[in-house]
N, C-alpha and C positions, 0 to 999 in steps of 0.2 A: 504494500500500500504506500502510495507516494502522495506528495503535495498536501494540500489543505485537508484532504480526507483523513490523513493520518494524524494531523495536529488537533483537529476539532475534538475527537473523542478523548484525547489526553487532557486537553483544556477542561472539558466537561468533567472528567474524572477528578482533576485537582480541585475544581470549583466545588464539587459535591463534598469532597473530603474537607476542604477549607471551611465551608459553611457548617459542617458538622462540628469541627473543632471550635469555631467561634461560638456556636450555641453551647457547647460543653463549658467553655471558659466563662460564658455569661452565667451559667447555672452554678459554677463553683463559688462565686462570691469572692470577696477580698480578704476575709478573715479565716485563715487556715494555719494550723501549726505544721511543723515539719512532717510528722507522721501522716497527717491528712493530705499534705501535698504529695507525699510518696504514693499513697493509696490512689489518689486522683490520677497521678502520672501513669501508674500501672493500668488502671481501668481505661484511661484514654488510649494507651498503646494497644491493648488487646481489642478495644472497640474498633480502632482503625484497621487492625488485621482482619477482624470479622467482616468489616465493610469491604475490604479488598477481596476477600473470598467471594462475597456476593457480586461485586462488580466484575470480577473475572468470570463468574458463572454467566453473567448477562452479556458481556462484551465479546469474550473469546470465541464462542461458537459461531457468531455471525461472520467472522473472518476465516476461521479454519474450515467451515463447512463448504465454502465456495472455492477452495483452493484448486481443485481439479475440475469442478463443473464449469467454472468460468473459461477454462481452456477448451472445453468441449463446446460451449456456447459461442465462443469467439472463433471457433474452427481452427484453433492453433494446436489442438491435441495431436493431430497427425504429424505436424512439424516437430513437436516435442518427442514423439515416438521415433522419428527418423534420426534423431541425434544419437551420439555414441553413449549417452548417459543411460545407465541401467535404471530399472524401475525403483530400486532401492535408493539410488542417488537422487532421483527426482523427488521421491517421497521424503527423504531426509532433508532435502533443501526446502521443501514446503513446510515441514515440521519446524525447521530452524527459523524460517521466516515468521511463521505464526507465533511460535513461542517467544521469539525476540520482541515482537510487538507487545505481547502480554507482559514480558519481563520489563519492558520500557514503562508500561503503566505502573507496575509495582515500584520500580526504582524512582519514578517521579514523585512518589509519596514520601521519600526519605526526609525532606525538610520538615514535613508535618510530624513524622514519627520522632524527629530530633527533639521536639518539645517534651516528649515523654522522658527522654534522657535528662533533660534539664530539670524536670519536676521530680525525678527519682522514682524508684520502684520498678523501673523497666530497664533492664541491663542488656548487654550485647548478646547474651545467650538467648534471651527472649526474641530479640530482633533477628538473629541468625536462623533459629529454628522456626520462627514465625514466617520468615520469608521462604524457607524451605517448604513449608506446608503450602503456602500460596503458590509457589513456583511449581511444585509437583501437581497441584490442582490444575494449574494452567496447562501443564504438559499433557496430562491425561485428557483434558478437554480438547486441546489442539489435535492430538493423535486420534481421538474419537471422531472429531469433525472431518479430518482428512480421510479417515477410513470410510466414513459414510459418503464422502465426496467421490470416492473411487467406485462405488457401487450404484450411485444414483446419477442420473444424467442432467437433472435440473437443479439450479442453485436454491430456488425456493423450497424444493422438496428436501434437499440435503440439509438446509438450515433448520427446517421444521423438525425433521427426524432427529437431528443432533440435539436440539433443545429438548425434545421429548425424551431421548435416551438419557441425557445428563440429569434432568430434573427427576425423571422416574427413578433413576439409579440412586440419587440422593434421598428421595422420599422413601423408597423401599428399604434402603439400608437403615435409615433412622427408625422407621416403623418396626421393621423386623428386629432390629437390635433392642429397641425399648421393650417390645413384647417378650422376647426371649430372656432379656435381663430380668424383667418382672417375674417370669416363671421361675427362674433360678433363685431369685432373692426370696421367694415365698416357699422354697423347698430347702430346708436346712440339710437335707441329706446329700445335696449336690455340691460338690466342691472340687478340690484338686484331685486329679487322676480320673475323673469321670468324663468319659468321651461318649456323649450321647449324639443322637442324629442331628441336633441343632448346633453342635459345636462349631462346625466349619462356617455356615452362613452367619452365625453370630459373630465369630471372629472377623470375617470379612466385613460385615456391617460396621464393626467398630474400627478396625485397623485402616480401612481404605477411605473412610469418611473424614475429610479435612476438618469438619466442624468438631467432631469428637477429639481429633488430635489437637486442635487449638484449645479445647477445654482441658485436655491433659497438660498442655504447656502452661496454661493459666494457673492450674492448681499445683503444678510442680511434680506431679506423679499421676499414676492411674489408680490410686487407692479408692477413688470415688466409684470405681468399677468393681468393688468387692461385694460379695453376697453375705449370707448369714454366717456368722462366726469369723468374719474377716478374710475368708477365702476368696480368691479370684473365681468368678463364676464361669470361667472358661479355661480349660487346660491349655489351649493353644496360646491364649493371651499370657498365661503364667509362664509358659515355656519361652516365648519370644521376649517377654519382659526380663526374665532371668538371663537370657542370652545377651540382651542389650546392656544390662547392668554389668555383666562380666567384661564388656569392652568399655565400660564407663560412659555409656551413651544412654540418652533417654529413649523411651519407647517410640518416640516420633521417628527415630532412625529406621525402625521396622517399616513404618508407613512410607518413608521416602524410598527405601530399597524396593519394596513390592510395587510401588507406583511406577518406578523406573522400569521394572521387569514387565509390567502390563503395557507400558508405553512402547517398549521394544517389540512386544508381541503384536501390538496394533500396527506398528511400522512394517513388520514382516507381512502381516495379512494385507495391508494396503499395497505393498509392493507386488504381491501376487495378483491382486484383483485389478491393479492399474491397467494392465494391457490384456486382461483376460478376455474381455469382449472382442478385442481385435484378433486375438489368437483363435477364438472360436469362429470368427468370420472368415478367417483364412483357411479353415479346414475344408 
């Protein structure tokens, strides 16, 4: 994306965050002690990160979903196919372009997040892992949009399907996770070492959802995800939490690693489907 079309969304993004920060400062008042200032700074930092996740969810699919379909609509797809670039090279370039734009949106908010450092309560580890959560969210959305773009011929269809898949995935993961967590927390006999049918979807719903990971970062651990008796309500969560702790890393690192793995799989599938229709026509 070039020219003014690339600048306007970034400006709107910063304006939205800036208005939110001004409203928050107006609500804070002028009489706060040091501890209250730190608490406000921490709250402001995480609220900005949550808003960034929401804005990435809203803005990223619109650009990623049309990455390949615009080539088909402009009739430049055959020219692209005639180049020496492989399907993986083309998809990797499209992913890098889409992800770079999302990363630019996130980086542009650094001056506003710097206010949280000034107020205290929000340190570099919060900023680093918070940006990692937002970045992996943008990466997954970008790869999903480009994958849909390879199997759909029209941009409006690809955009609608991508938004549907992303929001349905978020909604299902949150609903499924909350339902299964409630089941476990009401059952005192379920704890460590119990591998029931709902172990895997519950783990996926928790680990791959950036909102849950941001909550874990905010609270400093995943103890809020314990059931009756203080046990983790999912043996997979306990296993990967123990593994992350052994490397002196937060559980968020598990989220980042698995998100990158899923993104790589989506890139591989996109590379396969990119020229699939052309291969079938030539048979």
